[in-house]
C-alpha positions in Angstrom: 6.6 4.8 -14.5 6.8 1.3 -15.9 6.6 -2.4 -15.4 9.6 -4.7 -15.1 10.1 -8.4 -15.2 12.8 -11.0 -15.8 14.5 -14.2 -14.7 17.8 -15.9 -13.9 17.4 -19.5 -15.0 16.7 -21.8 -18.0 13.8 -19.9 -19.6 13.6 -18.5 -23.1 12.9 -15.1 -24.6 9.2 -15.9 -25.2 8.6 -15.7 -21.4 9.8 -12.1 -21.4 7.3 -11.1 -24.1 4.6 -13.0 -22.2 5.4 -11.2 -19.0 5.4 -7.8 -20.8 2.0 -8.6 -22.3 0.5 -9.5 -18.9 1.4 -6.0 -17.5 1.4 -3.9 -20.6 -1.1 -1.5 -18.8 1.9 -0.4 -16.7 3.7 0.8 -19.8 1.6 1.5 -22.8 4.2 3.7 -24.5 6.7 1.0 -25.4 8.4 -2.3 -24.5 11.8 -3.9 -24.7 13.6 -7.1 -23.7 17.2 -8.3 -23.1 18.0 -11.9 -23.3 21.1 -14.0 -23.2 21.7 -17.6 -22.0 20.1 -18.0 -18.6 19.2 -14.4 -18.0 16.3 -12.2 -19.2 15.1 -8.6 -18.5 11.8 -7.2 -19.7 10.3 -3.7 -19.6 7.1 -1.9 -20.5 7.4 1.9 -20.5 5.1 4.8 -19.4 7.0 7.8 -20.7 7.2 10.6 -18.1 10.8 11.9 -18.0 12.9 12.1 -21.2 10.3 11.0 -23.7 13.0 10.2 -26.3 14.2 6.7 -27.3 17.5 7.5 -25.4 15.7 6.5 -22.2 14.3 3.2 -23.6 14.8 0.0 -21.5 16.3 -2.4 -20.7 19.2 0.1 -20.7 22.8 -1.1 -21.3 25.9 0.7 -20.2 28.2 2.0 -22.9 30.6 -0.8 -22.3 27.9 -3.4 -22.5 28.7 -4.8 -19.0 25.6 -3.6 -17.1 21.9 -4.0 -18.1 19.1 -2.2 -16.1 15.3 -2.7 -16.1 13.8 0.0 -13.8 10.4 1.2 -12.7 10.0 4.4 -10.8 11.2 8.0 -10.4 14.4 9.2 -8.7 13.5 12.7 -7.4 17.1 13.7 -6.6 18.4 12.5 -9.9 19.6 16.0 -11.0 21.8 16.4 -7.9 23.1 12.8 -8.4 23.8 13.5 -12.1 25.8 16.6 -11.2 27.9 14.6 -8.8 28.5 11.8 -11.4 29.4 14.3 -14.1 31.9 16.0 -11.8 33.6 12.5 -11.5 33.7 12.0 -15.2 30.5 10.3 -16.1 29.0 11.2 -19.6 25.3 10.9 -20.2 23.4 10.2 -23.4 19.9 10.9 -22.0 18.2 13.5 -19.8 16.1 11.4 -17.4 16.7 9.5 -14.2 17.2 5.9 -15.6 20.7 6.5 -16.8 21.6 8.3 -13.5 20.5 5.2 -11.7 22.5 3.0 -14.0 25.7 5.0 -13.8 25.4 5.5 -10.0 25.1 1.7 -9.5 28.1 1.2 -11.8 30.2 3.7 -9.9 29.1 3.0 -6.3 27.6 -0.4 -6.4 24.7 -1.3 -4.0 25.9 1.5 -1.6 24.2 3.8 -4.1 20.8 2.6 -2.8 21.0 4.6 0.4 21.5 7.8 -1.6 18.3 7.5 -3.6 15.3 9.6 -2.9 12.5 8.2 -5.0 10.1 5.4 -5.7 11.5 2.5 -7.5 12.0 -1.2 -8.2 14.7 -2.4 -10.5 16.8 -5.3 -11.7 20.5 -4.8 -12.6 22.4 -7.5 -14.5 26.2 -7.5 -14.3 27.4 -9.6 -17.2 31.0 -9.8 -15.9 30.3 -11.1 -12.4 27.2 -13.0 -13.6 25.2 -11.6 -10.7 21.8 -9.8 -10.6 20.7 -7.1 -8.1 17.0 -6.6 -7.3 15.9 -3.7 -5.1 12.7 -2.0 -3.9 12.4 1.6 -2.7 12.7 2.5 1.0 9.0 2.9 1.7 7.7 0.3 -0.7 5.8 2.6 -3.1 6.7 0.4 -6.1 5.9 -3.3 -6.0 8.3 -6.2 -6.8 7.4 -9.9 -6.6 9.7 -12.9 -7.0 9.6 -16.7 -7.0 12.6 -18.7 -6.0 12.3 -22.1 -7.8 14.7 -25.0 -7.9 15.7 -24.1 -11.5 16.1 -20.3 -10.9 14.4 -17.1 -10.0 11.5 -15.2 -11.7 10.5 -11.7 -10.8 8.0 -9.0 -12.0 6.2 -5.8 -10.9 2.9 -7.8 -10.8 2.0 -11.4 -9.8 0.0 -11.8 -13.0 3.2 -11.2 -15.0 5.1 -13.8 -13.0 2.4 -16.3 -13.6 3.2 -16.2 -17.3 5.9 -18.7 -16.1 4.1 -22.0 -15.9 6.7 -23.4 -13.6 5.4 -21.4 -10.7 2.9 -23.5 -8.8 -0.4 -22.0 -7.8 -0.6 -23.6 -4.3 -2.1 -21.4 -1.7 -0.1 -20.2 1.4 -2.4 -21.0 4.4 -0.7 -18.4 6.6 -1.3 -15.7 4.0 -5.0 -16.7 3.8 -5.2 -16.2 7.6 -3.5 -12.8 7.3 -5.8 -11.6 4.6 -8.8 -12.5 6.6 -7.3 -11.0 9.8 -5.9 -7.8 8.5 -7.6 -7.5 5.0 -4.0 -7.5 3.6 -0.9 -9.6 4.1 2.0 -8.1 6.1 5.6 -8.9 5.2 6.7 -11.0 2.2 3.9 -13.5 1.9 1.3 -13.5 -0.8 -1.6 -15.9 -1.5 0.7 -18.1 -3.5 3.2 -20.1 -1.5 6.0 -19.6 -4.0 5.4 -15.9 -4.8 7.0 -13.5 -2.3 7.1 -9.7 -2.0 10.4 -7.9 -1.9 9.9 -5.8 1.2 10.4 -2.0 1.5 14.0 -1.1 1.6 15.1 -4.6 0.8 17.6 -5.8 -1.8 18.7 -9.2 -3.2 21.9 -10.3 -4.9 21.3 -13.3 -7.1 24.0 -15.7 -8.4 23.4 -18.8 -10.4 19.6 -18.3 -10.2 19.5 -18.3 -6.4 19.5 -15.7 -3.7 23.1 -15.2 -2.5 22.4 -12.3 -0.2 19.4 -10.5 1.1 19.4 -7.4 3.3 17.6 -4.3 4.3 19.6 -1.3 3.1 17.2 1.2 4.7 15.1 1.4 7.8 12.8 4.1 9.1 14.9 6.1 11.6 12.8 5.6 14.7 15.3 5.5 17.5 17.3 8.5 16.2 17.7 11.4 18.7 14.4 13.3 19.0 14.3 17.0 18.0 14.5 19.4 20.9 13.4 22.6 19.1 10.2 24.4 20.1 7.0 23.1 18.7 6.5 26.3 16.7 9.9 25.8 15.1 9.1 22.2 14.2 5.8 23.2 12.7 7.5 25.8 10.5 10.1 23.3 9.4 7.4 20.7 8.6 5.5 23.1 6.4 8.6 23.9 4.5 9.6 20.3 4.2 6.1 19.4 2.8 6.4 22.1 0.2 9.9 20.9 -0.9 8.8 17.3 -1.1 5.8 18.3 -3.3 8.0 20.5 -5.5 10.5 17.6 -6.0 7.7 15.2 -6.9 6.2 17.6 -9.5 9.1 17.0 -11.9 7.6 15.7 -15.1 7.7 16.1 -18.9 3.9 15.5 -19.1 0.9 17.1 -17.4 0.1 16.2 -13.8 -3.0 16.3 -11.5 -3.9 15.3 -8.0 -6.3 13.4 -5.7 -8.3 15.8 -3.6 -10.4 14.1 -1.0 -11.1 17.2 1.2 -9.0 15.7 4.0 -6.0 17.6 5.3 -3.4 15.4 3.6 -4.5 15.6 0.0 -5.5 19.2 0.5 -2.1 20.1 1.8 -0.5 18.4 -1.2 -2.7 20.4 -3.6 -2.1 23.6 -1.7 1.7 23.1 -2.1 1.3 22.2 -5.8 -0.5 25.6 -6.3 2.7 27.3 -5.2 4.5 25.8 -8.2 1.9 25.8 -11.0 -1.1 27.7 -12.2 -4.0 26.5 -9.9 -6.7 26.9 -12.6 -4.7 24.4 -14.8 -4.4 21.8 -12.0 -7.0 19.1 -12.4 -8.0 17.5 -9.1 -10.3 14.5 -8.6 -12.6 13.6 -5.7 -15.1 10.9 -5.0 -18.7 11.5 -4.1 -21.5 9.3 -2.8 -25.3 9.8 -2.4 -26.0 11.3 1.0 -23.9 13.3 3.3 -22.5 10.5 5.5 -20.7 7.2 4.9 -21.2 4.8 7.8 -20.4 7.3 10.6 -18.0 9.5 8.5 -18.7 12.8 6.8 -18.7 12.7 3.0 -15.5 14.0 1.2 -17.0 15.9 -1.7 -18.3 19.0 0.2 -14.9 19.5 1.8 -13.1 18.9 -1.5 -15.3 21.7 -3.0 -14.3 24.1 -0.2 -10.7 23.4 -0.8 -11.0 23.8 -4.5 -12.8 27.1 -4.2 -10.1 28.5 -1.8 -7.2 27.3 -4.0 -8.8 27.9 -7.4 -8.1 24.5 -8.8 -10.1 22.6 -11.3 -12.1 20.0 -9.3 -13.5 17.1 -11.3 -15.8 15.0 -9.0 -16.7 11.4 -9.7 -20.0 10.2 -8.3 -20.0 6.6 -7.1 -23.2 4.6 -7.4 -23.7 1.2 -5.7 -23.1 -0.5 -9.1 -19.5 0.7 -8.9 -18.8 -2.5 -6.9 -19.4 -4.4 -10.1 -15.8 -3.5 -10.7 -14.8 -5.8 -7.9 -13.4 -8.6 -10.0 -11.5 -6.1 -12.2 -10.1 -4.5 -9.1 -8.8 -7.8 -7.7 -7.3 -8.7 -11.0 -5.3 -5.5 -11.0 -4.4 -5.6 -7.3 -2.8 -9.1 -7.6 -3.8 -9.6 -3.9 -7.3 -10.1 -2.3 -7.3 -6.9 -0.3 -10.7 -6.6 1.2 -11.2 -2.8 1.0 -13.6 -1.0 -1.4 -11.3 2.0 -1.6 -9.3 0.6 -4.5 -12.4 0.8 -6.7 -12.5 4.6 -6.0 -8.8 4.9 -6.9 -9.3 2.9 -10.0 -12.2 5.1 -11.2 -10.2 8.2 -10.5 -7.2 6.9 -12.4 -9.3 5.9 -15.4 -10.9 9.3 -15.6 -7.5 11.0 -15.3 -6.2 9.0 -18.1 -9.2 9.9 -20.2 -8.3 13.5 -19.4 -4.8 12.8 -21.0 -2.9 12.8 -17.7 -0.1 10.4 -16.8 0.8 11.6 -13.2 -1.4 12.2 -10.1 -0.1 13.3 -6.7 -1.7 11.7 -3.6 -1.9 12.5 0.1 -1.3 8.8 1.0 1.0 8.3 3.9 0.3 11.4 6.0 -1.7 9.5 8.6 1.0 6.8 8.9 3.8 9.2 9.5 2.1 11.9 11.5 -0.4 9.9 13.5 -3.9 10.4 11.9 -5.8 7.1 12.6 -8.3 6.5 15.3 -6.3 3.6 16.6 -3.6 6.1 17.5 -6.0 7.8 19.8 -7.1 4.5 21.2 -3.5 3.6 22.0 -3.0 6.9 23.8 -6.3 6.3 25.7 -5.0 3.0 27.2 -3.5 5.0 30.1 -7.1 5.5 31.3 -7.8 1.8 31.8 -4.6 -0.2 31.9 -4.3 0.4 35.6 -7.3 -1.9 36.1 -6.4 -5.3 37.7 -5.7 -8.1 35.3 -8.9 -9.9 36.4 -11.0 -6.9 35.4 -9.3 -6.5 32.1 -9.7 -10.2 31.4 -13.5 -9.9 31.9 -13.7 -6.8 29.7 -11.8 -8.6 26.9 -14.0 -11.7 27.2 -17.2 -9.7 26.9 -15.8 -7.7 24.0 -14.7 -10.8 22.1 -18.0 -12.6 22.8 -20.0 -9.7 21.4 -17.6 -9.3 18.4 -18.0 -13.1 17.7 -21.7 -13.0 18.0 -21.9 -15.2 21.1 -23.5 -12.3 23.1 -26.2 -10.4 21.3 -26.6 -6.8 22.3 -28.1 -5.9 19.0 -25.6 -3.0 18.7 -22.5 -4.7 17.5 -22.6 -2.9 14.1 -23.1 0.6 15.6 -20.1 2.9 15.1 -19.4 3.8 18.7 -20.0 0.3 20.0 -17.9 -1.2 17.2 -14.9 1.0 18.2 -15.3 0.2 21.9 -15.4 -3.5 21.2 -12.2 -3.3 19.2 -10.5 -1.3 21.9 -11.3 -3.8 24.7 -11.2 -7.1 22.8 -7.5 -7.5 23.6 -7.4 -5.7 27.0 -6.0 -8.8 28.7 -2.9 -8.9 26.5 0.6 -7.5 27.1 1.5 -4.1 25.7 3.1 -5.3 22.4 0.3 -7.8 21.6 -2.3 -5.1 22.4 -0.5 -2.8 20.0 -0.4 -5.3 17.1 -4.1 -6.2 17.8 -5.1 -2.8 16.6 -4.4 -3.9 13.1 -6.8 -6.9 13.3 -10.3 -6.7 11.8 -11.6 -9.9 13.5 -10.9 -11.9 16.6 -9.1 -15.2 16.5 -12.3 -16.9 17.8 -14.3 -15.6 14.9 -11.7 -16.5 12.3 -11.1 -20.0 13.6 -14.8 -20.8 13.5 -14.9 -19.8 9.8 -12.0 -22.0 8.7 -12.3 -25.5 7.3 -10.7 -28.4 9.2 -7.8 -28.6 6.7 -7.1 -24.9 7.0 -7.2 -25.0 10.8 -4.7 -27.9 10.8 -2.3 -25.9 8.5 -2.5 -23.0 11.0 -2.1 -25.1 14.2 1.2 -23.4 15.2 0.7 -20.1 13.6 0.1 -16.7 15.4 -1.4 -14.2 12.9 0.4 -11.2 14.6 3.8 -12.8 14.4 5.0 -10.8 11.4 4.1 -7.6 13.2 5.7 -8.7 16.4 8.9 -9.6 14.4 8.9 -6.1 12.9 8.5 -4.5 16.3 11.5 -6.5 17.5 13.6 -4.4 15.2 13.0 -1.3 17.4 14.7 -0.3 20.7 12.4 -1.0 23.7 12.7 2.7 24.7 10.7 3.9 21.7 7.3 5.6 22.6 4.4 3.2 22.0 2.9 5.7 19.5 6.1 5.6 17.4 6.1 1.8 17.6 2.6 1.9 16.1 3.6 4.4 13.4 6.6 2.2 12.5 4.1 -0.7 12.0 1.8 1.6 10.1 4.5 2.6 7.7 6.2 -0.8 7.3 3.0 -2.8 6.8 -0.4 -1.0 6.6 1.0 1.7 4.3 3.3 -0.6 2.2 1.3 -3.8 2.1 -2.1 -2.2 1.7 -2.4 1.5 0.8 0.6 1.8 -1.4 -0.1 -1.5 -3.1 -3.6 -0.5 -4.2 -2.5 3.0 -5.1 0.2 1.8 -7.4 -1.8 -1.1 -9.0 -5.0 0.9 -9.6 -3.1 3.8 -11.0 -0.9 1.7 -13.3 -4.0 -0.3 -14.4 -5.0 2.9 -16.2 -1.4 4.0 -17.1 -1.3 6.6 -14.3 1.8 7.1 -12.1 0.7 7.9 -8.5 3.3 9.9 -6.5 3.2 10.2 -2.7 5.1 13.3 -1.5 4.1 13.0 2.1 6.4 10.0 2.5 9.3 11.6 0.8 12.5 10.4 2.6 13.1 13.8 4.1 9.6 13.9 5.6 10.0 10.4 6.9 13.2 11.4 8.7 11.6 14.5 10.2 8.5 12.6 11.3 10.7 9.9 13.0 12.6 12.6 14.9 9.5 14.5 16.1 8.5 13.7 19.7 5.3 11.7 19.9 4.0 14.1 22.5 3.3 16.8 19.8 1.9 14.4 17.2 -1.3 13.9 19.3 -2.3 16.7 21.6 -5.6 17.1 23.6 -7.2 14.4 21.6 -6.3 15.9 18.2 -4.5 13.5 15.9 -1.7 14.8 13.6 -1.7 17.9 15.8 1.6 19.5 14.6 0.9 18.6 10.9 -2.5 20.3 11.2 -0.9 23.4 12.7 1.6 23.5 9.8 -1.2 23.4 7.3 -3.6 25.8 9.2 -2.4 28.9 7.3 -3.1 27.3 3.9 -6.5 25.6 4.3 -10.0 26.2 5.7 -10.1 25.4 9.4 -13.1 23.0 8.9 -10.9 21.0 6.5 -7.8 20.9 8.7 -9.7 19.8 11.8 -12.4 17.6 10.3 -12.9 14.1 11.7 -10.9 11.3 10.1 -12.7 9.9 7.1 -11.5 6.8 5.2 -11.2 6.7 1.4 -13.9 4.0 1.3 -17.5 3.3 0.5 -20.7 2.3 2.4 -19.6 -1.3 2.4 -21.9 -2.5 5.3 -25.0 -1.1 3.6 -24.0 -2.5 0.2 -23.4 -6.0 1.5 -26.9 -6.1 3.1 -28.7 -4.6 0.1 -27.2 -3.9 -3.4 -24.6 -6.7 -3.1 -26.7 -9.2 -1.1 -27.0 -11.5 -4.2 -23.2 -11.4 -4.7 -22.6 -12.4 -1.1 -25.0 -15.3 -1.4 -23.4 -16.5 -4.7 -19.8 -16.2 -3.7 -20.3 -17.7 -0.2 -22.8 -20.4 -1.0 -22.5 -23.8 0.5 -21.5 -25.3 -2.9 -18.8 -22.7 -3.6 -17.3 -22.9 -0.1 -17.2 -26.7 -0.1 -15.6 -26.8 -3.5 -12.9 -24.3 -2.5 -12.2 -26.0 0.8 -10.9 -23.0 2.8 -13.9 -22.0 4.9 -16.7 -23.8 6.8 -20.0 -23.2 5.0 -22.2 -23.5 8.1 -20.0 -21.0 10.1 -19.9 -18.6 7.2 -23.6 -18.7 6.7 -24.2 -18.0 10.4 -21.9 -15.0 10.2 -23.7 -13.6 7.2 -27.1 -13.9 8.9 -25.8 -12.4 12.2 -24.3 -9.5 10.2 -27.6 -8.9 8.4 -29.5 -8.8 11.7 -27.0 -6.4 13.2 -25.8 -8.9 15.8 -22.2 -8.6 14.8 -20.1 -6.3 12.7 -19.0 -8.8 10.1 -18.9 -6.7 6.9 -15.2 -6.6 6.3 -14.7 -10.2 7.3 -17.5 -11.2 4.9 -16.0 -9.0 2.2 -12.5 -10.6 2.7 -14.0 -14.1 2.1 -15.7 -12.8 -1.0 -12.4 -11.3 -2.3 -10.5 -14.5 -1.6 -13.0 -16.5 -3.6 -12.9 -14.1 -6.5 -9.1 -13.9 -6.3 -8.9 -17.7 -6.5 -11.1 -17.8 -9.5 -8.7 -15.4 -11.3 -5.3 -16.5 -10.2 -5.7 -20.3 -9.4 -8.7 -21.3 -11.6 -7.4 -19.3 -14.6 -10.7 -17.4 -15.0 -8.8 -14.3 -16.1 -11.2 -11.4 -16.9 -10.7 -9.7 -20.3 -10.1 -5.9 -19.8 
């Protein structure tokens, strides 16, 4: 796993070294650059497969025509190598980089659809004077780019791109709105107006420093014919597919470990790993907090210990204290984006401990909920059948009441209670049509609440913007006949997974020089999940029903069927107590007026209502804090030294 960077335009070799320096944490084992007039490729290397110098990058073809800078792992590289060798290809290394290079040389960009792995790469063709950029099908590996009038600059991380001083640091107001609304930004937007994300399964051909062609070479196969086998048969097939995906992703020339939260996803991954390695030699990491409950959810550590005892693995718990949030600025620096979720702090602390334990690879259960339907909003969507028959006038009144309570205009004194909070979210958009109700499940705040918080200038910039538009555009890619649950799972995988969970898992892992692999979103599992009828994904109020049945023989029942628990922290309590001073400092009148994004009076009122329990404003408040800290790092140049 590595970091890549480069340009197609009038920049010099010094920029390549500066970009490598900015993301050297991604590749502490070596670096390289390639430069010729108008084109540069850079690479920092974390050695995992083929530790020899034969796999160094940027890698050139034997004839010198092609140059590749690549970040990732191709899990089916051995099969692809055998096929290439049968057609006359000769290899000088044993890893996957040269397989990717020779496959692209032989089959061009058609080769992308044959890859099963996690990757982002840049390929320079010295003969045609064109460059290919591509990102893996599910978006596990990040890739950012900036199209400027003089050319194009790209990198694995935004901080590396910003080594190019020609990239302006102007904010994108639509992205600001999206980060406040979702806590992450869906699609290609980032906080910086000129910095875009290459999206999952997307590729670009660049000629003369400008994008010549952009397209999606892959899409999640929702809309394919649904499987008609018995549920029992699908359960058995799923269990076997999970084992094969884990086995594929255990390929490594260095030691590996795993996240173990005690939930069914990470526990399933660890159980399958134990079939292919000695359990006692498998280090697993879990997060623990004081107390047995985290804001309505049971603590992970007791369940992780049950799994560890059953499987015989080496569990290494990390106990989180409230002062862990002092890592917030460091977290945002590594995330590149102001994602308002404390979970990345947990992931960062695990990655750092794993690195101290001399590991370079961790397997994670990330993605199981997104593919197999494990979130509460999936249950809420299924529950719509119990109230959507109500007349429009009744639903409108329900929505108005729910929004008024959520915005703090009606004070029931219960708005921050778990059950009430979930009911308010379920009914806040009851008066919308089906697709807008579906996209609304991804919102953390109502439009009325957000608009009240924005400054006059930001409101004006957003006058014709609908925050759900990106999600609605994504939905438009699906046939109308798709089950609503599968429509939601498509959005989960395209956006919540790629733009939030995978971003922070990659960035926090690589901050410590750890590659995080995600076998539950292996391409074969994605295909199987898309072809599985929605009716067996949720049954009798049980989320991920068929996945849980598949894992039942391997794990304790109380682990398989435990309630959904987020990989988070007691944020609401922290903001009102341990972090109260930080809230007051980052969201003070003076700071907000100087930044010019948010209205100090409205923000102050929200903070006070949240502290009194009149509204559930914790995540919105946290998003404003993260945006301020992010701006200090990425626009004010207050880069922390780590």
